[in-house]
GUTORLO-867012 format. One record per residue (C-alpha): x, z, y. Coordinates in nm, 3 decimals, decimal comma. Layout:
N
{{X Z Y}}
...
This chain:
573
{{7,794 -2,591 -8,632}}
{{7,474 -2,780 -8,519}}
{{7,198 -2,590 -8,702}}
{{6,972 -2,405 -8,476}}
{{6,797 -2,087 -8,583}}
{{6,618 -1,787 -8,428}}
{{6,679 -1,417 -8,423}}
{{6,347 -1,280 -8,508}}
{{6,447 -0,929 -8,388}}
{{6,526 -1,061 -8,041}}
{{6,259 -1,327 -8,022}}
{{5,980 -1,180 -7,780}}
{{5,715 -1,433 -7,842}}
{{5,750 -1,586 -7,480}}
{{5,766 -1,951 -7,650}}
{{5,967 -2,107 -7,367}}
{{6,152 -2,281 -7,622}}
{{5,819 -2,452 -7,758}}
{{5,740 -2,562 -7,423}}
{{6,071 -2,679 -7,314}}
{{6,150 -2,859 -7,630}}
{{6,128 -3,245 -7,550}}
{{6,053 -3,361 -7,907}}
{{5,848 -3,049 -8,000}}
{{6,084 -2,942 -8,275}}
{{6,022 -2,591 -8,225}}
{{5,669 -2,474 -8,379}}
{{5,475 -2,166 -8,358}}
{{5,402 -2,015 -8,695}}
{{5,266 -1,677 -8,773}}
{{5,316 -1,584 -8,415}}
{{5,684 -1,663 -8,435}}
{{5,900 -1,958 -8,315}}
{{6,034 -2,188 -8,593}}
{{6,311 -2,442 -8,585}}
{{6,214 -2,774 -8,768}}
{{6,536 -2,941 -8,848}}
{{6,411 -3,292 -8,931}}
{{6,263 -3,313 -8,595}}
{{6,518 -3,172 -8,370}}
{{6,760 -3,383 -8,198}}
{{6,982 -3,088 -8,095}}
{{6,956 -3,139 -7,730}}
{{7,023 -2,750 -7,683}}
{{6,764 -2,718 -7,414}}
{{6,605 -2,431 -7,622}}
{{6,951 -2,262 -7,643}}
{{7,010 -2,270 -7,280}}
{{6,650 -2,181 -7,186}}
{{6,592 -1,870 -7,420}}
{{6,561 -1,548 -7,188}}
{{6,636 -1,331 -7,504}}
{{6,918 -1,521 -7,640}}
{{6,736 -1,530 -7,964}}
{{6,838 -1,895 -8,041}}
{{7,135 -1,903 -8,270}}
{{7,393 -2,178 -8,372}}
{{7,590 -2,189 -8,695}}
{{7,950 -2,238 -8,595}}
{{8,270 -2,384 -8,753}}
{{8,510 -2,172 -8,553}}
{{8,574 -1,934 -8,855}}
{{8,659 -2,223 -9,071}}
{{8,898 -2,371 -8,806}}
{{9,046 -2,011 -8,768}}
{{9,107 -2,005 -9,159}}
{{9,272 -2,362 -9,149}}
{{9,542 -2,227 -8,898}}
{{9,580 -1,905 -9,074}}
{{9,628 -2,090 -9,414}}
{{9,916 -2,266 -9,224}}
{{9,739 -2,613 -9,246}}
{{9,837 -2,881 -8,973}}
{{9,530 -2,896 -8,751}}
{{9,497 -3,170 -8,492}}
{{9,247 -3,115 -8,221}}
{{9,067 -3,389 -8,034}}
{{8,949 -3,257 -7,716}}
{{8,618 -3,373 -7,543}}
{{8,721 -3,542 -7,171}}
{{8,457 -3,291 -7,038}}
{{8,727 -3,020 -7,045}}
{{8,856 -3,171 -6,721}}
{{8,537 -3,034 -6,560}}
{{8,525 -2,739 -6,765}}
{{8,838 -2,569 -6,628}}
{{8,815 -2,541 -6,258}}
{{9,036 -2,255 -6,237}}
{{9,338 -2,397 -6,401}}
{{9,519 -2,736 -6,435}}
{{9,439 -2,950 -6,746}}
{{9,791 -2,900 -6,862}}
{{9,749 -2,532 -6,857}}
{{9,443 -2,542 -7,077}}
{{9,627 -2,777 -7,336}}
{{9,903 -2,520 -7,337}}
{{9,667 -2,243 -7,404}}
{{9,520 -2,437 -7,698}}
{{9,863 -2,474 -7,851}}
{{9,895 -2,106 -7,830}}
{{9,602 -2,084 -8,064}}
{{9,792 -2,253 -8,334}}
{{9,697 -2,614 -8,314}}
{{9,953 -2,854 -8,469}}
{{9,866 -3,137 -8,209}}
{{9,599 -3,197 -7,924}}
{{9,481 -3,517 -7,817}}
{{9,186 -3,636 -7,578}}
{{8,868 -3,779 -7,739}}
{{8,880 -4,023 -7,462}}
{{9,150 -4,233 -7,646}}
{{8,892 -4,331 -7,855}}
{{8,654 -4,405 -7,576}}
{{8,919 -4,690 -7,474}}
{{8,808 -4,879 -7,794}}
{{8,466 -4,798 -7,748}}
{{8,458 -4,930 -7,404}}
{{8,631 -5,252 -7,543}}
{{8,316 -5,292 -7,790}}
{{8,060 -5,227 -7,517}}
{{8,243 -5,493 -7,301}}
{{8,251 -5,737 -7,587}}
{{7,862 -5,689 -7,629}}
{{7,814 -5,758 -7,275}}
{{8,007 -6,092 -7,262}}
{{7,854 -6,214 -7,580}}
{{7,514 -6,159 -7,426}}
{{7,300 -6,196 -7,716}}
{{7,112 -5,864 -7,685}}
{{6,826 -5,847 -7,452}}
{{6,924 -5,498 -7,364}}
{{7,201 -5,258 -7,465}}
{{7,159 -4,882 -7,497}}
{{7,487 -4,693 -7,511}}
{{7,536 -4,515 -7,844}}
{{7,799 -4,256 -7,730}}
{{7,549 -3,962 -7,708}}
{{7,457 -3,816 -8,057}}
{{7,138 -3,662 -7,894}}
{{7,008 -3,990 -7,776}}
{{7,118 -4,176 -8,119}}
{{6,912 -3,913 -8,307}}
{{6,625 -3,946 -8,069}}
{{6,621 -4,339 -8,101}}
{{6,630 -4,304 -8,468}}
{{6,358 -4,044 -8,504}}
{{6,128 -4,115 -8,231}}
{{6,213 -4,488 -8,092}}
{{6,266 -4,681 -8,401}}
{{6,147 -4,999 -8,270}}
{{6,447 -4,962 -8,015}}
{{6,703 -4,953 -8,277}}
{{6,746 -5,327 -8,221}}
{{6,886 -5,243 -7,865}}
{{7,133 -4,972 -7,964}}
{{7,491 -5,086 -7,940}}
{{7,617 -5,088 -8,277}}
{{7,919 -4,887 -8,196}}
{{8,036 -4,544 -8,308}}
{{8,087 -4,278 -8,044}}
{{8,420 -4,201 -7,897}}
{{8,490 -3,879 -8,128}}
{{8,444 -4,099 -8,444}}
{{8,665 -4,366 -8,314}}
{{8,932 -4,111 -8,229}}
{{8,888 -3,955 -8,557}}
{{8,964 -4,251 -8,727}}
{{9,267 -4,337 -8,511}}
{{9,410 -4,003 -8,578}}
{{9,341 -4,011 -8,955}}
{{9,535 -4,344 -8,951}}
{{9,810 -4,172 -8,748}}
{{9,856 -3,845 -8,907}}
{{9,752 -3,923 -9,249}}
{{9,477 -3,752 -9,496}}
{{9,652 -3,419 -9,506}}
{{9,582 -3,282 -9,160}}
{{9,257 -3,124 -9,051}}
{{9,113 -3,302 -8,745}}
{{8,887 -3,086 -8,549}}
{{8,668 -3,171 -8,260}}
{{8,654 -2,954 -7,921}}
{{8,304 -3,035 -7,742}}
{{8,037 -2,912 -7,540}}
{{7,776 -3,080 -7,760}}
{{7,560 -2,946 -8,024}}
{{7,458 -3,256 -8,188}}
{{7,798 -3,401 -8,239}}
{{7,863 -3,199 -8,552}}
{{7,574 -3,375 -8,725}}
{{7,725 -3,702 -8,647}}
{{8,070 -3,644 -8,698}}
{{8,051 -3,407 -9,013}}
{{7,722 -3,450 -9,177}}
{{7,607 -3,818 -9,120}}
{{7,712 -4,041 -9,417}}
{{7,790 -4,328 -9,204}}
{{8,032 -4,143 -8,983}}
{{8,157 -3,843 -9,178}}
{{8,488 -3,802 -9,339}}
{{8,721 -3,805 -9,049}}
{{8,629 -3,492 -8,854}}
{{8,652 -3,182 -9,050}}
{{8,495 -2,933 -8,805}}
{{8,360 -2,917 -8,479}}
{{8,390 -2,619 -8,232}}
{{8,256 -2,562 -7,878}}
{{8,420 -2,478 -7,535}}
{{8,255 -2,148 -7,524}}
{{8,382 -2,041 -7,865}}
{{8,716 -2,148 -7,766}}
{{8,678 -1,949 -7,457}}
{{8,600 -1,648 -7,628}}
{{8,890 -1,701 -7,893}}
{{9,133 -1,728 -7,618}}
{{9,025 -1,370 -7,479}}
{{9,024 -1,241 -7,817}}
{{9,393 -1,343 -7,846}}
{{9,493 -1,238 -7,529}}
{{9,558 -1,571 -7,371}}
{{9,531 -1,605 -6,995}}
{{9,504 -1,978 -6,917}}
{{9,593 -1,916 -6,563}}
{{9,941 -1,771 -6,652}}
{{10,016 -2,052 -6,913}}
{{10,273 -2,310 -6,831}}
{{10,159 -2,682 -6,777}}
{{10,209 -2,863 -7,112}}
{{10,318 -3,233 -7,083}}
{{10,181 -3,449 -7,369}}
{{10,452 -3,607 -7,611}}
{{10,209 -3,835 -7,787}}
{{9,944 -3,868 -7,526}}
{{9,784 -4,188 -7,461}}
{{9,646 -4,173 -7,085}}
{{9,272 -4,293 -7,138}}
{{9,267 -4,318 -6,760}}
{{8,910 -4,428 -6,621}}
{{8,768 -4,354 -6,997}}
{{8,802 -3,987 -6,931}}
{{8,505 -4,051 -6,716}}
{{8,276 -4,066 -7,008}}
{{8,240 -3,687 -6,955}}
{{8,024 -3,730 -6,645}}
{{7,707 -3,943 -6,609}}
{{7,798 -4,292 -6,491}}
{{8,127 -4,284 -6,671}}
{{8,087 -4,554 -6,939}}
{{7,963 -4,778 -6,638}}
{{8,275 -4,688 -6,435}}
{{8,500 -4,748 -6,742}}
{{8,333 -5,106 -6,788}}
{{8,356 -5,174 -6,401}}
{{8,721 -5,095 -6,425}}
{{8,799 -5,288 -6,722}}
{{8,604 -5,623 -6,627}}
{{8,412 -5,571 -6,317}}
{{8,052 -5,707 -6,321}}
{{8,118 -6,059 -6,396}}
{{7,801 -6,089 -6,598}}
{{7,425 -6,080 -6,556}}
{{7,340 -5,734 -6,722}}
{{7,188 -5,500 -6,488}}
{{7,367 -5,149 -6,503}}
{{7,150 -4,823 -6,532}}
{{7,277 -4,490 -6,585}}
{{7,006 -4,218 -6,681}}
{{7,076 -3,841 -6,754}}
{{6,853 -3,580 -6,882}}
{{6,643 -3,577 -7,204}}
{{6,320 -3,611 -7,018}}
{{6,448 -3,906 -6,801}}
{{6,628 -4,081 -7,115}}
{{6,272 -4,071 -7,278}}
{{6,107 -4,221 -6,977}}
{{6,343 -4,501 -6,952}}
{{6,307 -4,563 -7,344}}
{{5,920 -4,587 -7,300}}
{{5,995 -4,852 -7,013}}
{{6,220 -5,052 -7,256}}
{{5,954 -5,019 -7,526}}
{{5,674 -5,156 -7,279}}
{{5,905 -5,456 -7,180}}
{{5,943 -5,312 -6,848}}
{{6,326 -5,350 -6,833}}
{{6,506 -5,654 -6,967}}
{{6,881 -5,760 -6,993}}
{{7,010 -5,401 -6,900}}
{{7,300 -5,205 -6,996}}
{{7,158 -4,865 -7,012}}
{{7,403 -4,578 -7,005}}
{{7,206 -4,261 -7,176}}
{{7,315 -3,902 -7,141}}
{{7,093 -3,651 -7,291}}
{{7,258 -3,384 -7,061}}
{{7,181 -3,357 -6,670}}
{{7,512 -3,481 -6,510}}
{{7,647 -3,583 -6,854}}
{{7,874 -3,413 -7,112}}
{{8,028 -3,179 -6,852}}
{{7,680 -2,989 -6,844}}
{{7,654 -2,959 -7,234}}
{{7,462 -2,660 -7,371}}
{{7,777 -2,511 -7,539}}
{{8,008 -2,595 -7,256}}
{{8,041 -2,237 -7,145}}
{{7,926 -2,351 -6,795}}
{{7,628 -2,256 -6,583}}
{{7,382 -2,518 -6,492}}
{{7,436 -2,473 -6,135}}
{{7,811 -2,544 -6,185}}
{{7,754 -2,922 -6,318}}
{{7,798 -3,064 -5,983}}
{{8,158 -2,918 -5,928}}
{{8,221 -3,002 -6,279}}
{{8,121 -3,371 -6,241}}
{{8,330 -3,390 -5,914}}
{{8,629 -3,239 -6,108}}
{{8,620 -3,499 -6,376}}
{{8,598 -3,778 -6,123}}
{{8,883 -3,633 -5,938}}
{{9,112 -3,579 -6,237}}
{{9,084 -3,930 -6,401}}
{{9,264 -4,223 -6,295}}
{{9,030 -4,506 -6,192}}
{{9,234 -4,788 -6,336}}
{{9,191 -4,914 -6,696}}
{{9,493 -4,831 -6,940}}
{{9,696 -5,096 -7,070}}
{{9,758 -5,009 -7,438}}
{{9,939 -5,171 -7,755}}
{{9,750 -5,356 -8,026}}
{{9,429 -5,197 -8,132}}
{{9,457 -4,994 -8,475}}
{{9,281 -5,158 -8,770}}
{{8,980 -4,922 -8,758}}
{{8,616 -4,997 -8,809}}
{{8,402 -4,914 -8,479}}
{{8,063 -5,054 -8,617}}
{{7,775 -4,829 -8,686}}
{{7,426 -4,920 -8,813}}
{{7,129 -4,732 -8,709}}
{{6,860 -4,642 -8,933}}
{{6,511 -4,542 -8,857}}
{{6,422 -4,177 -8,946}}
{{6,067 -4,163 -8,817}}
{{5,850 -3,922 -8,966}}
{{5,470 -4,041 -8,922}}
{{5,197 -3,778 -8,885}}
{{4,835 -3,807 -8,980}}
{{4,626 -3,851 -8,659}}
{{4,298 -3,669 -8,633}}
{{3,984 -3,872 -8,531}}
{{3,790 -3,813 -8,207}}
{{3,543 -3,568 -8,404}}
{{3,833 -3,359 -8,511}}
{{4,006 -3,339 -8,192}}
{{3,683 -3,225 -8,010}}
{{3,626 -2,963 -8,272}}
{{3,981 -2,823 -8,224}}
{{3,935 -2,833 -7,848}}
{{3,598 -2,658 -7,872}}
{{3,789 -2,367 -8,060}}
{{3,979 -2,302 -7,748}}
{{3,668 -2,303 -7,531}}
{{3,721 -2,683 -7,413}}
{{3,388 -2,800 -7,531}}
{{3,382 -3,053 -7,241}}
{{3,627 -3,287 -7,082}}
{{3,578 -3,092 -6,765}}
{{3,739 -2,769 -6,922}}
{{4,052 -2,964 -7,023}}
{{4,287 -2,832 -6,775}}
{{4,608 -3,026 -6,877}}
{{4,808 -2,750 -6,725}}
{{5,095 -2,818 -6,967}}
{{5,163 -2,442 -7,030}}
{{5,146 -2,485 -7,398}}
{{5,441 -2,736 -7,380}}
{{5,204 -3,029 -7,427}}
{{5,122 -3,271 -7,142}}
{{4,748 -3,278 -7,199}}
{{4,495 -3,058 -7,397}}
{{4,439 -3,377 -7,630}}
{{4,800 -3,383 -7,713}}
{{4,783 -3,004 -7,783}}
{{4,488 -3,065 -8,006}}
{{4,649 -3,335 -8,202}}
{{4,959 -3,102 -8,236}}
{{4,727 -2,825 -8,380}}
{{4,585 -3,069 -8,638}}
{{4,932 -3,175 -8,736}}
{{5,042 -2,822 -8,773}}
{{5,299 -2,866 -8,489}}
{{5,115 -2,604 -8,293}}
{{4,855 -2,340 -8,329}}
{{4,546 -2,235 -8,116}}
{{4,723 -1,939 -7,992}}
{{4,960 -2,126 -7,769}}
{{4,683 -2,214 -7,502}}
{{4,771 -1,979 -7,246}}
{{4,446 -2,034 -7,048}}
{{4,238 -1,990 -7,373}}
{{4,410 -1,663 -7,464}}
{{4,380 -1,543 -7,083}}
{{4,026 -1,606 -7,102}}
{{3,983 -1,440 -7,434}}
{{4,157 -1,123 -7,322}}
{{3,975 -1,131 -6,985}}
{{3,638 -1,166 -7,169}}
{{3,720 -0,886 -7,412}}
{{3,847 -0,657 -7,124}}
{{3,526 -0,718 -6,929}}
{{3,302 -0,636 -7,234}}
{{3,495 -0,313 -7,294}}
{{3,477 -0,227 -6,933}}
{{3,101 -0,289 -6,903}}
{{2,981 -0,152 -7,230}}
{{3,210 0,178 -7,269}}
{{2,991 0,500 -7,185}}
{{3,293 0,648 -6,996}}
{{3,353 0,589 -6,642}}
{{3,688 0,421 -6,578}}
{{3,871 0,400 -6,254}}
{{4,207 0,236 -6,189}}
{{4,387 0,296 -5,861}}
{{4,724 0,211 -5,729}}
{{4,994 0,432 -5,573}}
{{4,800 0,430 -5,237}}
{{4,485 0,519 -5,415}}
{{4,336 0,189 -5,350}}
{{4,086 0,118 -5,593}}
{{4,176 -0,193 -5,815}}
{{3,897 -0,154 -6,116}}
{{3,572 0,046 -6,128}}
{{3,341 -0,013 -6,438}}
{{2,974 -0,016 -6,480}}
{{2,946 0,344 -6,599}}
{{3,120 0,441 -6,271}}
{{2,887 0,240 -6,062}}
{{2,597 0,435 -6,197}}
{{2,758 0,757 -6,181}}
{{2,890 0,742 -5,829}}
{{2,613 0,539 -5,698}}
{{2,826 0,257 -5,557}}
{{2,865 -0,109 -5,675}}
{{3,219 -0,231 -5,804}}
{{3,216 -0,496 -5,538}}
{{3,208 -0,220 -5,270}}
{{3,421 0,035 -5,450}}
{{3,714 -0,201 -5,465}}
{{3,731 -0,218 -5,100}}
{{3,757 0,142 -5,082}}
{{4,022 0,421 -5,137}}
{{3,959 0,668 -5,407}}
{{3,923 0,959 -5,175}}
{{3,639 0,785 -4,983}}
{{3,435 0,851 -5,294}}
{{3,563 1,148 -5,488}}
{{3,814 1,405 -5,453}}
{{4,149 1,234 -5,530}}
{{4,376 1,557 -5,553}}
{{4,434 1,497 -5,954}}
{{4,535 1,134 -5,897}}
{{4,778 1,228 -5,625}}
{{4,949 1,474 -5,859}}
{{4,956 1,222 -6,127}}
{{5,155 0,983 -5,886}}
{{5,373 1,266 -5,759}}
{{5,484 1,400 -6,084}}
{{5,470 1,061 -6,282}}
{{5,287 1,246 -6,548}}
{{4,944 1,211 -6,712}}
{{4,662 1,482 -6,698}}
{{4,468 1,525 -6,994}}
{{4,138 1,686 -7,087}}
{{4,064 1,851 -6,753}}
{{3,709 1,948 -6,669}}
{{3,621 1,872 -6,324}}
{{3,261 1,903 -6,148}}
{{3,168 1,687 -5,886}}
{{2,889 1,892 -5,714}}
{{2,763 1,643 -5,477}}
{{2,707 1,376 -5,758}}
{{2,567 1,663 -5,974}}
{{2,808 1,528 -6,212}}
{{3,022 1,734 -6,475}}
{{3,309 1,543 -6,644}}
{{3,611 1,580 -6,886}}
{{3,869 1,344 -6,736}}
{{4,215 1,202 -6,859}}
{{4,432 1,030 -6,584}}
{{4,688 0,814 -6,729}}
{{4,989 0,704 -6,538}}
{{5,100 0,339 -6,633}}
{{5,462 0,350 -6,514}}
{{5,536 -0,028 -6,548}}
{{5,231 -0,123 -6,322}}
{{5,244 0,157 -6,089}}
{{4,878 0,251 -6,150}}
{{4,668 0,543 -6,264}}
{{4,369 0,493 -6,499}}
{{4,103 0,753 -6,498}}
{{3,881 0,797 -6,788}}
{{3,559 1,042 -6,726}}
{{3,361 1,135 -6,983}}
{{3,039 1,246 -6,847}}
{{2,942 1,595 -6,986}}
{{2,659 1,680 -6,748}}
{{2,378 1,676 -7,007}}
{{2,596 1,849 -7,243}}
{{2,650 2,122 -6,965}}
{{2,265 2,149 -6,918}}
{{2,201 2,163 -7,271}}
{{2,464 2,434 -7,316}}
{{2,308 2,632 -7,036}}
{{1,961 2,589 -7,179}}
{{2,107 2,716 -7,525}}
{{2,262 3,027 -7,336}}
{{1,904 3,093 -7,169}}
{{1,741 3,076 -7,515}}
{{2,019 3,290 -7,654}}
{{1,987 3,562 -7,385}}
{{1,596 3,556 -7,427}}
{{1,624 3,606 -7,806}}
{{1,867 3,911 -7,737}}
{{1,622 4,061 -7,486}}
{{1,336 4,037 -7,745}}
{{1,556 4,174 -8,019}}
{{1,647 4,459 -7,807}}
{{1,295 4,546 -7,705}}
{{1,192 4,550 -8,086}}
{{1,496 4,771 -8,127}}
{{1,395 4,994 -7,876}}
{{1,042 5,010 -7,980}}
{{1,156 5,084 -8,335}}
{{1,354 5,367 -8,227}}
{{1,078 5,520 -8,047}}
{{0,827 5,491 -8,355}}
{{1,116 5,641 -8,577}}
{{1,156 5,924 -8,330}}
{{0,779 5,998 -8,322}}
{{0,752 5,976 -8,693}}
{{1,054 6,187 -8,735}}
{{0,878 6,455 -8,497}}
{{0,575 6,448 -8,676}}
{{0,766 6,483 -9,017}}
{{0,943 6,780 -8,890}}
{{0,625 6,979 -8,783}}
{{0,450 6,894 -9,119}}
{{0,751 6,997 -9,310}}
{{0,756 7,331 -9,138}}
{{0,389 7,384 -9,188}}
{{0,431 7,309 -9,558}}
{{0,713 7,536 -9,595}}
{{0,563 7,821 -9,445}}
{{0,225 7,779 -9,680}}
{{0,430 7,740 -9,994}}
{{0,662 8,046 -9,911}}
{{0,318 8,253 -9,850}}
{{0,185 8,123 -10,179}}
{{0,519 8,223 -10,369}}
{{0,517 8,556 -10,198}}
{{0,155 8,628 -10,313}}
{{0,211 8,531 -10,664}}
{{0,519 8,763 -10,683}}
{{0,323 9,036 -10,546}}
{{0,048 8,995 -10,802}}
{{0,320 8,989 -11,077}}
{{0,473 9,325 -10,961}}
{{0,095 9,497 -10,943}}
{{0,039 9,414 -11,304}}
{{0,346 9,540 -11,447}}
């Protein structure tokens, strides 16, 4: 668990993850969101915010199931946030349900918090650190190392409770068991399993959300489970409050009160934590013990807690109700190391100069400072920050919503103004929404006036009414508007999602005139041809009559000549 990815098939390019990421570890590349692991602090805000559920998390749940299936002894360390995650059942019922999944032993991570609280208390009473930043939140630890390396000097050099507890369990159960952490935190797996400074005690990390699904698949109803009574449980008491914001300060107060001169500050939420870190960086806060929680309301509202954001208040209240307020009395501390050395992992990107920034801003239509809206829609606070991110290839020009809107609107206006077809857009009440230049000329009315009218005030709207009634477009219909001396071929398109109809009118008036002229010429030609034919027939008939008379006369003359010649021959004989 701990690595975040994106399902390309589900991603709809809304880029909400880009905007919401506090450290801008999600970038837009080739019109697709990409997760940059080396920049990410695994706060999980992108996971919670994605409306398409396109953000994925690689899980250890199958590995843990395999441990149990193979018959290995698996010891589970449960984050104290479980006290707030199960509002429908008692904590003991939840523990029993976990045992039914096959875990060998179940213990509470808050046992490790006892020793972490002791270390914080020791640092406070030593008083050698100007400020003390708590190191129990893996997200904050990663953020300081990557983005506030100059503040490492203020980080309490103490492992988080899960590591402390893992080392205790490893000492108690030996090296043969598998130790698994149950948590609402995404970042815990990196610190517990992958970090060279702390790995080796936790074998896998699973989430409350995954376990809830596992119980459903196994047919386990938590509400029907008996209440399990721990045999080997060490009651962490007030240290269970680590799950809620202010829990560390509450544990310290229960242990030693406030008999020191450190000012206590509790901050929750990534952005708020970044704000307070900036204050520390500027020297505005001195001699403070600052409890930092990346999740709003604390771990009870972790990104994989399986709880809704709106439930965080009840979850926080349940934790406070279910923990005992006093500090535990326990035996001698086991011989384990609680020290952690923090190391800077900051990546320095090249910064553009002023000329380069202005060139990038000009490309998105912000060629003067007055055009820099600083709307934050791209995820960056200012247009200059956006330009710097583009230069560093953390973002691209297309993420400027205002610029893209202006581009689309400008293109739309160009298309509407230069197209020779008349375009009219109306809503279901036949109120005109758009009226292009060609329509202005054809119907002799300006756009500004047209959009204040209903379509039937200008032309016959019967076809548009039919489109809305039948929810079906009309294509290639010839319509003549005699009052405008206008002939058209019209296509009326029904746009279902926006409940409008778009009429495209092709002016064929000149074509019709030319067609009529061609018909007149054709008929004139036909008439001329007919006259010629008639005259030819008359001439032919006259010629035929003359030829008939001449032929008869010739026949008679020749016949007489023949007869006379025959008569002369007879006389000679």
